[in-house]
C-alpha positions in Angstrom: 71.5 97.8 64.5 73.6 99.4 66.9 71.2 102.8 66.8 72.2 103.0 62.8 69.6 104.6 60.4 70.9 102.5 58.0 70.4 98.9 56.7 73.1 97.0 54.9 71.6 95.4 51.8 75.5 95.0 50.9 76.7 91.3 48.5 78.0 90.3 52.0 74.8 91.4 54.3 72.3 88.9 53.4 71.0 88.5 56.7 70.5 91.8 57.0 67.2 91.7 54.7 63.7 92.0 55.1 63.7 88.9 57.3 66.6 89.6 59.3 65.1 92.6 60.4 61.7 90.8 61.6 61.6 90.8 65.3 60.8 86.9 66.3 58.1 85.2 63.6 55.1 87.6 64.1 52.5 87.6 61.0 52.8 90.9 60.6 54.6 94.2 61.7 53.9 97.7 60.2 57.0 99.6 59.8 57.6 103.3 58.6 54.2 104.8 60.2 52.5 102.5 59.1 53.9 102.7 55.9 53.9 98.9 55.0 52.3 95.9 56.6 54.4 92.6 56.1 52.3 89.7 56.2 53.1 86.2 56.6 56.6 86.1 57.7 57.0 82.8 57.7 57.5 82.7 53.9 60.6 81.4 52.4 59.9 83.4 49.2 62.4 86.1 48.7 61.8 89.9 47.8 62.5 91.7 45.4 65.5 93.4 47.1 66.4 90.1 48.4 68.0 88.9 44.8 70.8 89.6 43.1 69.3 90.9 39.1 69.6 88.1 36.7 69.6 91.1 34.3 70.5 94.4 34.9 69.8 96.2 31.5 68.3 99.5 31.8 68.5 99.7 35.4 70.0 102.0 38.0 73.2 101.8 40.2 75.9 104.4 41.1 79.3 104.8 39.5 82.3 106.6 41.3 84.3 109.1 38.8 86.6 105.6 37.6 83.3 104.8 36.0 83.0 101.8 38.2 80.2 100.4 39.9 80.2 101.9 43.8 76.6 100.4 43.8 75.7 97.9 41.5 72.9 98.1 38.9 69.5 96.8 40.5 67.2 99.5 40.8 64.0 100.4 38.7 64.1 104.0 39.7 66.9 105.9 41.4 67.8 109.4 42.2 70.6 111.8 42.6 72.3 111.4 46.5 70.8 114.5 48.8 72.4 114.8 52.2 73.8 111.5 52.4 70.9 109.6 50.7 69.3 108.9 47.6 65.3 107.7 46.8 65.7 104.5 45.1 63.6 101.1 44.3 63.3 98.2 43.1 60.8 96.8 40.2 58.2 94.0 41.5 55.6 92.6 39.7 53.0 95.1 38.1 49.5 94.9 39.9 46.8 95.2 37.0 47.5 99.2 35.2 50.0 99.7 38.0 53.1 99.5 38.2 54.6 98.1 42.0 57.9 99.5 43.6 59.5 99.1 46.7 61.5 102.4 47.7 63.8 103.2 50.4 66.5 105.6 50.7 70.2 104.4 50.3 73.5 105.9 51.7 76.8 105.9 49.7 77.7 101.9 50.9 74.3 101.1 50.0 72.9 100.5 53.0 68.9 101.0 53.4 67.6 103.9 55.7 64.6 102.1 56.2 62.5 99.1 55.5 61.2 99.1 51.5 57.7 100.5 51.3 55.5 99.8 48.8 54.4 102.1 46.3 53.1 102.4 42.7 54.8 105.3 40.8 57.5 108.2 42.2 56.9 111.6 40.8 54.4 113.9 39.8 52.5 113.6 36.3 54.7 116.9 35.3 58.3 115.4 36.5 59.4 111.6 37.2 62.2 113.1 39.2 63.1 110.6 42.2 64.5 113.5 44.3 63.3 115.0 47.8 62.7 118.8 48.0 61.7 120.2 51.5 62.3 116.1 52.9 59.0 114.7 50.7 58.7 113.6 47.2 55.7 113.1 45.3 54.5 109.4 45.0 51.3 107.3 44.2 51.0 105.1 46.9 50.5 100.9 46.5 46.6 101.9 46.2 47.1 104.3 43.4 46.5 107.4 45.7 48.8 110.3 45.0 50.3 111.5 48.5 54.2 112.5 49.3 56.7 110.5 51.0 59.1 111.4 54.1 62.9 110.7 54.1 62.2 107.7 56.5 59.6 105.8 54.4 56.7 107.8 55.7 53.4 109.1 54.3 52.9 112.6 56.6 50.6 114.7 54.6 47.2 113.9 55.0 44.3 116.3 53.9 41.8 117.1 55.8 37.9 116.3 56.8 35.8 117.4 54.0 38.7 116.5 51.2 37.5 113.0 50.7 38.2 112.8 46.8 42.0 112.8 47.3 44.6 113.7 44.9 45.1 113.5 41.1 47.9 115.4 41.3 50.8 116.3 43.6 53.6 118.4 42.5 57.3 118.9 44.4 57.4 120.9 47.1 58.8 124.8 46.7 61.0 126.2 49.6 59.7 129.2 51.6 60.2 132.2 48.8 58.9 135.5 48.4 55.3 133.7 47.9 55.0 132.1 50.9 57.0 132.2 53.9 56.5 127.8 54.4 57.0 125.5 51.9 53.9 124.7 49.2 53.2 122.5 46.7 51.0 123.2 43.6 48.1 119.9 44.2 45.2 118.6 41.9 42.4 118.2 44.3 39.7 115.8 42.9 40.5 116.1 39.5 38.5 119.4 39.0 40.7 121.9 41.3 44.4 123.3 41.8 45.5 125.1 44.7 48.5 125.4 46.9 49.4 122.7 50.0 51.5 122.6 52.8 54.0 120.1 54.3 51.1 119.1 56.9 48.2 118.6 54.8 46.4 121.9 54.8 45.7 124.3 52.0 47.5 127.4 51.7 45.5 128.7 48.5 42.5 126.5 48.9 41.4 124.3 45.6 39.3 126.1 43.7 37.6 125.0 39.8 38.5 128.8 38.8 42.2 127.3 38.8 42.6 124.7 35.7 45.7 124.1 35.6 49.1 125.2 37.7 53.1 125.8 37.1 55.2 122.5 37.7 57.5 124.4 40.3 56.9 127.3 42.5 58.1 131.3 42.3 61.7 130.3 43.2 64.6 132.5 44.2 65.5 134.3 41.0 62.7 137.2 41.6 61.4 139.4 44.3 57.7 139.4 42.6 55.0 137.7 44.5 52.6 135.9 41.5 52.5 132.7 40.6 51.2 132.0 37.2 47.3 130.1 37.4 45.3 128.8 34.4 41.5 129.6 34.6 39.2 128.9 31.9 39.9 131.9 30.2 43.3 131.8 30.3 46.3 132.1 32.1 46.7 135.1 34.3 48.6 135.5 37.8 47.7 135.5 41.5 49.3 136.6 44.8 49.5 134.6 47.9 46.2 135.0 48.8 44.4 133.2 45.9 43.3 136.5 44.3 43.8 137.4 40.8 46.5 140.3 40.2 47.1 139.7 36.6 43.4 138.7 35.1 43.2 134.9 33.2 43.2 135.7 29.3 46.8 135.1 28.4 47.1 132.3 25.9 50.6 131.2 28.1 52.3 132.9 31.1 55.5 131.7 32.5 57.3 132.6 36.2 58.7 136.0 37.1 62.8 136.1 36.5 64.2 139.3 38.3 61.2 141.8 37.7 59.6 140.5 34.2 57.8 137.1 33.2 57.8 136.1 29.6 53.7 135.7 28.4 51.8 135.8 25.4 48.8 137.1 24.3 45.4 136.0 23.0 46.8 135.8 19.5 49.8 133.9 20.4 52.1 136.8 20.8 55.3 137.0 23.4 56.7 139.8 25.6 57.2 139.8 29.0 54.9 141.3 32.6 56.0 143.5 35.0 54.1 142.7 38.1 51.6 145.3 37.4 49.8 143.1 34.5 51.5 146.1 32.0 53.9 144.8 29.3 57.6 145.5 30.2 58.2 144.1 26.6 55.8 144.0 24.4 53.7 141.1 22.9 55.2 141.0 19.5 57.6 138.3 19.0 56.8 134.5 17.8 59.1 133.4 21.0 60.5 134.9 23.8 63.1 133.7 26.7 63.8 135.5 29.9 67.3 134.9 30.9 69.1 138.1 33.0 67.6 138.0 36.7 68.5 141.9 37.3 67.5 143.6 34.0 64.4 143.6 32.0 65.4 142.3 28.8 65.3 138.4 27.0 65.8 137.2 24.4 63.4 137.2 21.1 62.7 135.9 17.9 61.1 138.3 15.3 58.3 136.8 13.5 58.8 138.3 10.0 62.5 137.2 9.9 62.3 134.8 12.0 65.5 135.8 13.9 66.6 136.3 17.2 68.2 139.6 19.3 67.8 141.0 22.6 64.6 143.0 23.3 63.9 145.2 26.1 61.4 147.9 26.7 62.4 150.5 24.1 62.2 147.8 21.8 65.2 145.5 20.3 68.3 146.1 22.6 70.2 144.0 20.0 68.5 143.8 16.8 67.2 140.2 15.2 70.0 138.9 13.7 71.2 135.0 14.8 69.2 132.2 13.4 69.2 130.6 16.7 70.4 131.7 20.3 70.2 130.5 23.7 71.7 131.9 27.0 74.7 130.9 29.1 74.1 132.4 31.9 72.9 135.9 32.4 75.7 137.7 30.9 76.8 135.5 27.9 75.2 134.2 24.4 75.5 131.7 22.2 74.4 132.6 18.8 74.2 131.3 15.4 75.3 133.4 12.8 72.9 133.2 9.4 75.2 133.5 6.3 77.6 130.5 7.5 75.8 128.7 9.7 78.5 128.7 12.3 77.9 129.2 16.2 79.6 131.8 18.7 79.4 133.5 21.5 78.2 136.9 21.8 77.5 139.5 24.3 73.4 140.8 25.6 74.1 144.6 26.0 75.4 145.3 22.5 75.0 141.9 20.2 78.9 141.9 19.3 80.7 138.9 18.9 83.3 138.0 21.8 84.3 134.9 20.5 83.2 134.9 16.3 81.3 132.5 14.3 83.5 129.3 14.4 81.5 126.6 15.5 78.8 123.6 13.9 77.5 123.1 17.3 77.8 124.1 20.4 76.7 122.6 24.1 77.0 124.1 27.7 79.3 125.7 29.8 81.3 123.7 31.5 82.9 123.1 35.1 85.6 122.1 37.2 89.2 122.3 35.3 87.6 123.7 32.2 85.2 126.3 33.9 85.0 129.3 31.9 84.8 127.2 28.8 81.8 125.9 26.6 81.8 122.6 25.1 81.7 123.1 20.7 82.3 121.1 18.1 85.1 121.8 15.9 84.4 122.6 12.1 87.0 120.8 10.4 87.1 117.7 12.0 83.6 117.5 13.3 84.9 116.0 17.1 83.9 118.6 19.7 86.2 120.0 22.7 86.1 122.8 25.1 86.8 126.6 23.8 87.8 129.2 26.1 84.9 131.6 26.3 86.8 134.7 26.3 89.6 133.6 23.5 87.9 131.2 21.9 91.2 128.6 21.7 91.2 125.1 22.6 91.4 124.2 26.7 90.1 120.9 25.7 91.8 119.6 21.9 88.4 118.6 20.0 88.8 114.7 20.6 85.5 113.6 21.2 82.8 112.2 18.7 79.6 113.1 20.3 78.3 116.0 22.0 79.3 115.6 25.9 78.5 117.4 28.8 80.0 117.9 32.1 78.8 115.9 35.1 81.2 117.0 38.0 84.5 115.3 39.1 86.5 116.6 36.1 84.7 114.0 33.8 82.5 114.4 31.0 79.7 111.8 29.8 79.7 111.7 26.2 79.1 108.6 23.8 81.3 107.3 21.1 79.1 108.2 18.4 76.5 110.6 17.8 72.8 108.9 17.7 70.1 109.2 20.3 70.8 105.7 21.6 74.7 105.6 21.8 75.4 104.0 25.1 77.5 106.9 27.3 81.3 106.6 28.9 83.1 108.9 31.0 86.2 110.8 29.4 88.8 113.0 31.6 88.0 117.1 31.1 91.5 117.6 30.7 92.4 115.0 28.2 89.0 113.6 26.8 90.7 110.3 27.4 88.2 107.6 28.2 88.1 107.0 31.6 85.5 104.3 32.0 83.8 103.1 28.0 80.5 103.7 26.8 78.5 101.3 28.6 75.7 103.7 29.9 71.8 104.4 28.7 72.2 107.5 31.5 74.8 109.4 33.6 73.6 111.9 35.9 76.1 114.6 38.2 78.7 113.9 40.7 77.2 114.3 43.7 79.3 115.8 46.9 80.0 112.2 47.4 81.9 111.2 44.7 79.0 109.0 42.9 76.7 109.9 40.3 73.3 107.9 39.5 73.8 105.8 36.0 71.8 103.6 33.9 73.2 100.3 32.7 73.0 100.2 29.2 73.6 96.5 29.1 
């Protein structure tokens, strides 16, 4: 193999498949640090990844910006490219109640980084994302045990002595942040105790039955407040890096900090935002609340009596409740729905004034690339979608699209040809709205740095 870490699985490289990798006719060869054992190598039966699928409907592959398959659909599970490789898995015959997957990492050419490893699932109970973080991805191994796989197909995270009950959930690792200076992952030990796990299998916060639930991710880079929400028997609270309660667990719900505040609801179900000392930075007096500004103590909030949205801060209402719906498009722009007309516009979070008046019956996300500074919006007259300048409201991309698009990079929009949850997606040029690839995908992710996007074949 000439020292290359990749093993080709391209259509013209049938020799470099599982049996082509085996040395001699040994009856069993252990690969990837014992991650998988190959037995009965003399068999002529083809493995899952050696066969071209007869039906590619619902399978995942990778497309380029022209919408053509760079790596044709063949995988049951697949994630986006990270550091030159993407996690993929072929589907195999189910084993009782467990599915069967054969996972590896592939490069842009389709070459495998290691011999496929037998597992039964990818992801945690909170997320099925097929992606690595801190070099590890949560998986369920072939025996049904939850653990982590590294980028070479090994399982390097082993619990120490005294933890024989194993993990009942293993969530993605978080990069070091203000909470802990090394990677950590919320993990559910034995089905009754949560803790924080290190990449070497040691416990950074020991699992305890006092911790009945944990967030799906860690503190993150959006704050300097070293507190993590956890749930105990009395409700949600916040713990310090040593596992001690700083804000006692008596809340109905608690989210992570963004800047100096954390959205939380009290025992009566009213939402506000907490400071690091446990006091209410924004009073718990709202039916819903969403933090959006990492630099200040303000949040989008919904007024209970009226059902209208505004911007709340420590003094009360910074912008009084006047929108029937609202969401943040970054930290300095709001999309808001005008109650009298039912149309959406763009508002300032500072004073609630309209930057672009109510003009559209629907608003999507902000775009990028050649459409930077534009928001995807639906035209009131035609019902078609385009992209409008966030400052002027003028159309940068005239409304020509029949369904709501989303920007996926490479100056491409993923969009269906008609409204509906099951309509296939195609790729449209972000500058013209014209089809680059007609609707034929069930799903399309954002393009990676290598110009490939993970896509699911719609059949």
